[in-house]
N, CA, C and O atoms as a GROMACS GRO file, in nm:
protein
  348
    1MET      N    1  -1.641 -24.520 -13.425
    1MET     CA    2  -1.591 -24.451 -13.540
    1MET      C    3  -1.445 -24.408 -13.519
    1MET      O    4  -1.361 -24.435 -13.604
    2VAL      N    5  -1.415 -24.344 -13.408
    2VAL     CA    6  -1.279 -24.303 -13.377
    2VAL      C    7  -1.247 -24.352 -13.236
    2VAL      O    8  -1.331 -24.342 -13.146
    3ALA      N    9  -1.126 -24.406 -13.217
    3ALA     CA   10  -1.089 -24.462 -13.088
    3ALA      C   11  -1.074 -24.355 -12.980
    3ALA      O   12  -1.117 -24.375 -12.866
    4ILE      N   13  -1.014 -24.241 -13.014
    4ILE     CA   14  -0.994 -24.135 -12.915
    4ILE      C   15  -1.079 -24.016 -12.956
    4ILE      O   16  -1.042 -23.938 -13.044
    5ASN      N   17  -1.193 -24.003 -12.890
    5ASN     CA   18  -1.285 -23.893 -12.917
    5ASN      C   19  -1.366 -23.870 -12.789
    5ASN      O   20  -1.476 -23.922 -12.775
    6PRO      N   21  -1.311 -23.792 -12.696
    6PRO     CA   22  -1.377 -23.775 -12.567
    6PRO      C   23  -1.518 -23.718 -12.581
    6PRO      O   24  -1.538 -23.615 -12.645
    7ASN      N   25  -1.613 -23.787 -12.521
    7ASN     CA   26  -1.755 -23.748 -12.520
    7ASN      C   27  -1.813 -23.734 -12.662
    7ASN      O   28  -1.912 -23.663 -12.681
    8ASN      N   29  -1.753 -23.800 -12.758
    8ASN     CA   30  -1.799 -23.793 -12.898
    8ASN      C   31  -1.813 -23.649 -12.946
    8ASN      O   32  -1.907 -23.617 -13.018
    9TRP      N   33  -1.721 -23.563 -12.906
    9TRP     CA   34  -1.730 -23.420 -12.933
    9TRP      C   35  -1.684 -23.383 -13.074
    9TRP      O   36  -1.744 -23.297 -13.138
   10HIS      N   37  -1.579 -23.446 -13.122
   10HIS     CA   38  -1.520 -23.407 -13.249
   10HIS      C   39  -1.596 -23.467 -13.368
   10HIS      O   40  -1.662 -23.570 -13.356
   11TRP      N   41  -1.587 -23.399 -13.480
   11TRP     CA   42  -1.655 -23.442 -13.601
   11TRP      C   43  -1.583 -23.563 -13.660
   11TRP      O   44  -1.463 -23.557 -13.687
   12VAL      N   45  -1.656 -23.671 -13.679
   12VAL     CA   46  -1.602 -23.790 -13.744
   12VAL      C   47  -1.702 -23.836 -13.850
   12VAL      O   48  -1.823 -23.816 -13.835
   13ASP      N   49  -1.652 -23.894 -13.955
   13ASP     CA   50  -1.742 -23.944 -14.058
   13ASP      C   51  -1.691 -24.078 -14.113
   13ASP      O   52  -1.572 -24.109 -14.108
   14LYS      N   53  -1.786 -24.154 -14.166
   14LYS     CA   54  -1.755 -24.285 -14.222
   14LYS      C   55  -1.820 -24.294 -14.360
   14LYS      O   56  -1.939 -24.269 -14.375
   15ASN      N   57  -1.740 -24.330 -14.459
   15ASN     CA   58  -1.790 -24.348 -14.594
   15ASN      C   59  -1.866 -24.480 -14.602
   15ASN      O   60  -1.810 -24.585 -14.570
   16CYS      N   61  -1.991 -24.477 -14.644
   16CYS     CA   62  -2.075 -24.596 -14.651
   16CYS      C   63  -2.112 -24.633 -14.795
   16CYS      O   64  -2.212 -24.702 -14.817
   17TYR      N   65  -2.033 -24.588 -14.891
   17TYR     CA   66  -2.062 -24.613 -15.032
   17TYR      C   67  -2.065 -24.764 -15.063
   17TYR      O   68  -2.158 -24.812 -15.127
   18ASP      N   69  -1.964 -24.837 -15.017
   18ASP     CA   70  -1.958 -24.981 -15.045
   18ASP      C   71  -2.076 -25.054 -14.983
   18ASP      O   72  -2.133 -25.144 -15.045
   19TRP      N   73  -2.113 -25.015 -14.860
   19TRP     CA   74  -2.227 -25.076 -14.794
   19TRP      C   75  -2.355 -25.050 -14.872
   19TRP      O   76  -2.435 -25.141 -14.890
   20SER      N   77  -2.375 -24.926 -14.919
   20SER     CA   78  -2.497 -24.892 -14.991
   20SER      C   79  -2.505 -24.966 -15.126
   20SER      O   80  -2.613 -25.006 -15.168
   21LYS      N   81  -2.392 -24.982 -15.192
   21LYS     CA   82  -2.391 -25.056 -15.319
   21LYS      C   83  -2.432 -25.202 -15.296
   21LYS      O   84  -2.511 -25.258 -15.372
   22GLU      N   85  -2.378 -25.261 -15.192
   22GLU     CA   86  -2.415 -25.398 -15.156
   22GLU      C   87  -2.563 -25.407 -15.118
   22GLU      O   88  -2.632 -25.501 -15.158
   23TYR      N   89  -2.612 -25.310 -15.042
   23TYR     CA   90  -2.752 -25.307 -14.998
   23TYR      C   91  -2.847 -25.298 -15.117
   23TYR      O   92  -2.943 -25.376 -15.125
   24PHE      N   93  -2.822 -25.205 -15.209
   24PHE     CA   94  -2.911 -25.190 -15.324
   24PHE      C   95  -2.905 -25.312 -15.416
   24PHE      O   96  -3.007 -25.352 -15.471
   25THR      N   97  -2.788 -25.370 -15.433
   25THR     CA   98  -2.776 -25.490 -15.515
   25THR      C   99  -2.857 -25.604 -15.453
   25THR      O  100  -2.931 -25.673 -15.522
   26LYS      N  101  -2.842 -25.623 -15.323
   26LYS     CA  102  -2.912 -25.732 -15.254
   26LYS      C  103  -3.064 -25.713 -15.256
   26LYS      O  104  -3.138 -25.810 -15.273
   27ASN      N  105  -3.110 -25.590 -15.237
   27ASN     CA  106  -3.253 -25.566 -15.220
   27ASN      C  107  -3.329 -25.528 -15.347
   27ASN      O  108  -3.452 -25.533 -15.349
   28LEU      N  109  -3.260 -25.489 -15.454
   28LEU     CA  110  -3.330 -25.450 -15.575
   28LEU      C  111  -3.313 -25.549 -15.690
   28LEU      O  112  -3.408 -25.574 -15.764
   29VAL      N  113  -3.193 -25.604 -15.706
   29VAL     CA  114  -3.171 -25.699 -15.817
   29VAL      C  115  -3.252 -25.825 -15.791
   29VAL      O  116  -3.244 -25.886 -15.684
   30GLY      N  117  -3.330 -25.864 -15.890
   30GLY     CA  118  -3.418 -25.980 -15.877
   30GLY      C  119  -3.560 -25.943 -15.839
   30GLY      O  120  -3.648 -26.029 -15.837
   31LEU      N  121  -3.585 -25.816 -15.809
   31LEU     CA  122  -3.718 -25.770 -15.774
   31LEU      C  123  -3.808 -25.780 -15.896
   31LEU      O  124  -3.772 -25.734 -16.005
   32LYS      N  125  -3.927 -25.841 -15.879
   32LYS     CA  126  -4.017 -25.864 -15.991
   32LYS      C  127  -4.151 -25.795 -15.966
   32LYS      O  128  -4.197 -25.784 -15.852
   33SER      N  129  -4.211 -25.751 -16.073
   33SER     CA  130  -4.346 -25.696 -16.069
   33SER      C  131  -4.422 -25.762 -16.183
   33SER      O  132  -4.374 -25.766 -16.297
   34SER      N  133  -4.537 -25.811 -16.152
   34SER     CA  134  -4.614 -25.875 -16.259
   34SER      C  135  -4.763 -25.844 -16.242
   34SER      O  136  -4.814 -25.836 -16.130
   35ASN      N  137  -4.828 -25.828 -16.352
   35ASN     CA  138  -4.974 -25.815 -16.356
   35ASN      C  139  -5.022 -25.868 -16.491
   35ASN      O  140  -4.943 -25.925 -16.566
   36GLU      N  141  -5.149 -25.849 -16.521
   36GLU     CA  142  -5.202 -25.906 -16.645
   36GLU      C  143  -5.149 -25.837 -16.770
   36GLU      O  144  -5.156 -25.894 -16.879
   37LYS      N  145  -5.094 -25.715 -16.757
   37LYS     CA  146  -5.045 -25.642 -16.874
   37LYS      C  147  -4.896 -25.663 -16.901
   37LYS      O  148  -4.854 -25.667 -17.016
   38ALA      N  149  -4.815 -25.676 -16.794
   38ALA     CA  150  -4.670 -25.686 -16.817
   38ALA      C  151  -4.600 -25.750 -16.698
   38ALA      O  152  -4.644 -25.739 -16.584
   39ASN      N  153  -4.489 -25.818 -16.727
   39ASN     CA  154  -4.400 -25.872 -16.625
   39ASN      C  155  -4.266 -25.801 -16.640
   39ASN      O  156  -4.211 -25.793 -16.750
   40VAL      N  157  -4.213 -25.751 -16.528
   40VAL     CA  158  -4.088 -25.676 -16.531
   40VAL      C  159  -3.999 -25.725 -16.417
   40VAL      O  160  -4.048 -25.752 -16.307
   41GLU      N  161  -3.867 -25.735 -16.444
   41GLU     CA  162  -3.772 -25.775 -16.340
   41GLU      C  163  -3.648 -25.686 -16.348
   41GLU      O  164  -3.598 -25.656 -16.456
   42ILE      N  165  -3.600 -25.645 -16.229
   42ILE     CA  166  -3.473 -25.571 -16.220
   42ILE      C  167  -3.362 -25.674 -16.235
   42ILE      O  168  -3.352 -25.767 -16.155
   43LYS      N  169  -3.279 -25.658 -16.337
   43LYS     CA  170  -3.175 -25.756 -16.368
   43LYS      C  171  -3.038 -25.719 -16.310
   43LYS      O  172  -2.961 -25.808 -16.275
   44SER      N  173  -3.008 -25.588 -16.298
   44SER     CA  174  -2.874 -25.551 -16.251
   44SER      C  175  -2.871 -25.409 -16.199
   44SER      O  176  -2.953 -25.325 -16.237
   45LEU      N  177  -2.775 -25.383 -16.112
   45LEU     CA  178  -2.742 -25.247 -16.071
   45LEU      C  179  -2.629 -25.204 -16.163
   45LEU      O  180  -2.513 -25.242 -16.142
   46LYS      N  181  -2.661 -25.127 -16.264
   46LYS     CA  182  -2.562 -25.090 -16.365
   46LYS      C  183  -2.464 -24.985 -16.315
   46LYS      O  184  -2.345 -24.989 -16.348
   47GLU      N  185  -2.513 -24.891 -16.235
   47GLU     CA  186  -2.426 -24.783 -16.189
   47GLU      C  187  -2.482 -24.723 -16.061
   47GLU      O  188  -2.603 -24.707 -16.046
   48LEU      N  189  -2.393 -24.690 -15.970
   48LEU     CA  190  -2.428 -24.617 -15.848
   48LEU      C  191  -2.323 -24.509 -15.831
   48LEU      O  192  -2.204 -24.538 -15.815
   49THR      N  193  -2.366 -24.384 -15.834
   49THR     CA  194  -2.273 -24.272 -15.818
   49THR      C  195  -2.324 -24.180 -15.708
   49THR      O  196  -2.444 -24.173 -15.682
   50GLY      N  197  -2.232 -24.110 -15.646
   50GLY     CA  198  -2.269 -24.013 -15.543
   50GLY      C  199  -2.195 -24.036 -15.413
   50GLY      O  200  -2.090 -24.101 -15.409
   51ASP      N  201  -2.252 -23.982 -15.306
   51ASP     CA  202  -2.190 -23.988 -15.173
   51ASP      C  203  -2.287 -24.043 -15.072
   51ASP      O  204  -2.407 -24.014 -15.076
   52VAL      N  205  -2.235 -24.124 -14.980
   52VAL     CA  206  -2.310 -24.175 -14.866
   52VAL      C  207  -2.217 -24.172 -14.747
   52VAL      O  208  -2.113 -24.237 -14.748
   53GLU      N  209  -2.253 -24.098 -14.643
   53GLU     CA  210  -2.169 -24.088 -14.524
   53GLU      C  211  -2.256 -24.088 -14.399
   53GLU      O  212  -2.368 -24.038 -14.399
   54VAL      N  213  -2.202 -24.145 -14.293
   54VAL     CA  214  -2.260 -24.133 -14.160
   54VAL      C  215  -2.162 -24.052 -14.078
   54VAL      O  216  -2.044 -24.087 -14.068
   55CYS      N  217  -2.210 -23.943 -14.021
   55CYS     CA  218  -2.124 -23.850 -13.947
   55CYS      C  219  -2.170 -23.843 -13.802
   55CYS      O  220  -2.285 -23.872 -13.769
   56GLN      N  221  -2.077 -23.803 -13.717
   56GLN     CA  222  -2.109 -23.786 -13.575
   56GLN      C  223  -2.040 -23.660 -13.525
   56GLN      O  224  -1.921 -23.639 -13.550
   57ARG      N  225  -2.116 -23.576 -13.455
   57ARG     CA  226  -2.062 -23.453 -13.398
   57ARG      C  227  -2.138 -23.425 -13.271
   57ARG      O  228  -2.261 -23.420 -13.270
   58LYS      N  229  -2.066 -23.405 -13.163
   58LYS     CA  230  -2.124 -23.377 -13.031
   58LYS      C  231  -2.225 -23.484 -12.990
   58LYS      O  232  -2.327 -23.454 -12.929
   59GLY      N  233  -2.195 -23.610 -13.025
   59GLY     CA  234  -2.280 -23.722 -12.986
   59GLY      C  235  -2.403 -23.741 -13.073
   59GLY      O  236  -2.482 -23.832 -13.047
   60LYS      N  237  -2.423 -23.660 -13.176
   60LYS     CA  238  -2.538 -23.672 -13.265
   60LYS      C  239  -2.496 -23.738 -13.396
   60LYS      O  240  -2.394 -23.701 -13.456
   61VAL      N  241  -2.574 -23.836 -13.439
   61VAL     CA  242  -2.547 -23.908 -13.562
   61VAL      C  243  -2.624 -23.841 -13.676
   61VAL      O  244  -2.743 -23.815 -13.665
   62ILE      N  245  -2.553 -23.814 -13.785
   62ILE     CA  246  -2.611 -23.748 -13.901
   62ILE      C  247  -2.581 -23.833 -14.024
   62ILE      O  248  -2.467 -23.873 -14.045
   63SER      N  249  -2.683 -23.862 -14.104
   63SER     CA  250  -2.660 -23.935 -14.228
   63SER      C  251  -2.673 -23.839 -14.346
   63SER      O  252  -2.765 -23.758 -14.353
   64LEU      N  253  -2.579 -23.850 -14.438
   64LEU     CA  254  -2.576 -23.766 -14.557
   64LEU      C  255  -2.573 -23.856 -14.679
   64LEU      O  256  -2.490 -23.947 -14.687
   65PHE      N  257  -2.662 -23.833 -14.773
   65PHE     CA  258  -2.660 -23.914 -14.895
   65PHE      C  259  -2.711 -23.834 -15.014
   65PHE      O  260  -2.804 -23.754 -15.003
   66ASP      N  261  -2.649 -23.857 -15.125
   66ASP     CA  262  -2.685 -23.798 -15.253
   66ASP      C  263  -2.641 -23.897 -15.359
   66ASP      O  264  -2.524 -23.899 -15.397
   67LEU      N  265  -2.732 -23.979 -15.406
   67LEU     CA  266  -2.699 -24.090 -15.495
   67LEU      C  267  -2.778 -24.085 -15.625
   67LEU      O  268  -2.884 -24.023 -15.633
   68GLN      N  269  -2.723 -24.150 -15.726
   68GLN     CA  270  -2.795 -24.174 -15.849
   68GLN      C  271  -2.780 -24.322 -15.884
   68GLN      O  272  -2.668 -24.372 -15.898
   69LEU      N  273  -2.892 -24.390 -15.897
   69LEU     CA  274  -2.896 -24.532 -15.931
   69LEU      C  275  -2.932 -24.548 -16.078
   69LEU      O  276  -3.014 -24.474 -16.132
   70LYS      N  277  -2.869 -24.646 -16.142
   70LYS     CA  278  -2.910 -24.689 -16.275
   70LYS      C  279  -2.932 -24.839 -16.268
   70LYS      O  280  -2.839 -24.916 -16.242
   71LEU      N  281  -3.057 -24.880 -16.291
   71LEU     CA  282  -3.096 -25.020 -16.280
   71LEU      C  283  -3.134 -25.073 -16.417
   71LEU      O  284  -3.210 -25.010 -16.490
   72GLY      N  285  -3.081 -25.190 -16.452
   72GLY     CA  286  -3.118 -25.256 -16.576
   72GLY      C  287  -3.240 -25.343 -16.553
   72GLY      O  288  -3.244 -25.420 -16.458
   73PHE      N  289  -3.340 -25.331 -16.640
   73PHE     CA  290  -3.460 -25.412 -16.626
   73PHE      C  291  -3.494 -25.481 -16.757
   73PHE      O  292  -3.453 -25.438 -16.865
   74GLU      N  293  -3.571 -25.590 -16.746
   74GLU     CA  294  -3.622 -25.662 -16.862
   74GLU      C  295  -3.766 -25.700 -16.835
   74GLU      O  296  -3.803 -25.735 -16.723
   75GLY      N  297  -3.844 -25.693 -16.939
   75GLY     CA  298  -3.985 -25.730 -16.928
   75GLY      C  299  -4.030 -25.805 -17.051
   75GLY      O  300  -3.951 -25.835 -17.140
   76ASP      N  301  -4.159 -25.836 -17.055
   76ASP     CA  302  -4.215 -25.908 -17.170
   76ASP      C  303  -4.204 -25.826 -17.298
   76ASP      O  304  -4.176 -25.880 -17.405
   77LYS      N  305  -4.225 -25.696 -17.286
   77LYS     CA  306  -4.233 -25.613 -17.405
   77LYS      C  307  -4.119 -25.513 -17.419
   77LYS      O  308  -4.106 -25.448 -17.523
   78ALA      N  309  -4.036 -25.499 -17.316
   78ALA     CA  310  -3.931 -25.396 -17.322
   78ALA      C  311  -3.816 -25.433 -17.230
   78ALA      O  312  -3.829 -25.515 -17.140
   79LYS      N  313  -3.702 -25.369 -17.255
   79LYS     CA  314  -3.590 -25.376 -17.163
   79LYS      C  315  -3.518 -25.242 -17.171
   79LYS      O  316  -3.526 -25.172 -17.272
   80GLY      N  317  -3.447 -25.207 -17.063
   80GLY     CA  318  -3.380 -25.079 -17.063
   80GLY      C  319  -3.318 -25.046 -16.929
   80GLY      O  320  -3.283 -25.135 -16.852
   81VAL      N  321  -3.305 -24.917 -16.902
   81VAL     CA  322  -3.241 -24.868 -16.780
   81VAL      C  323  -3.333 -24.769 -16.710
   81VAL      O  324  -3.391 -24.681 -16.774
   82ILE      N  325  -3.345 -24.784 -16.581
   82ILE     CA  326  -3.419 -24.690 -16.497
   82ILE      C  327  -3.315 -24.606 -16.423
   82ILE      O  328  -3.222 -24.661 -16.364
   83THR      N  329  -3.329 -24.475 -16.427
   83THR     CA  330  -3.238 -24.385 -16.355
   83THR      C  331  -3.317 -24.316 -16.246
   83THR      O  332  -3.424 -24.261 -16.271
   84LYS      N  333  -3.264 -24.319 -16.122
   84LYS     CA  334  -3.332 -24.260 -16.008
   84LYS      C  335  -3.233 -24.185 -15.922
   84LYS      O  336  -3.129 -24.240 -15.884
   85ALA      N  337  -3.263 -24.060 -15.890
   85ALA     CA  338  -3.181 -23.981 -15.797
   85ALA      C  339  -3.241 -23.992 -15.657
   85ALA      O  340  -3.362 -23.985 -15.640
   86ILE      N  341  -3.154 -24.010 -15.558
   86ILE     CA  342  -3.195 -24.020 -15.418
   86ILE      C  343  -3.115 -23.918 -15.340
   86ILE      O  344  -2.992 -23.913 -15.351
   87GLY      N  345  -3.180 -23.838 -15.261
   87GLY     CA  346  -3.105 -23.745 -15.179
   87GLY      C  347  -3.165 -23.613 -15.162
   87GLY      O  348  -3.108 -23.528 -15.093
   0.00000   0.00000   0.00000
């Protein structure tokens, strides 16, 4: 994380927003659920807002996240947006 940080003592953090956006796009878009009543597919990651950071202090790794996802879906009988808060 930082080149000069003796014994990992000082507080350092890394913004992981871009990584999380790529991760959710890769793992959620295209996800399908089907049964005898309905077929549904996640079509897009419409919006991702919030903070995602990995921090280190005194050699301990701490992850901080507070996100809101908006996913576009389509199904046999409906289409719309799913909103989910994570954090």
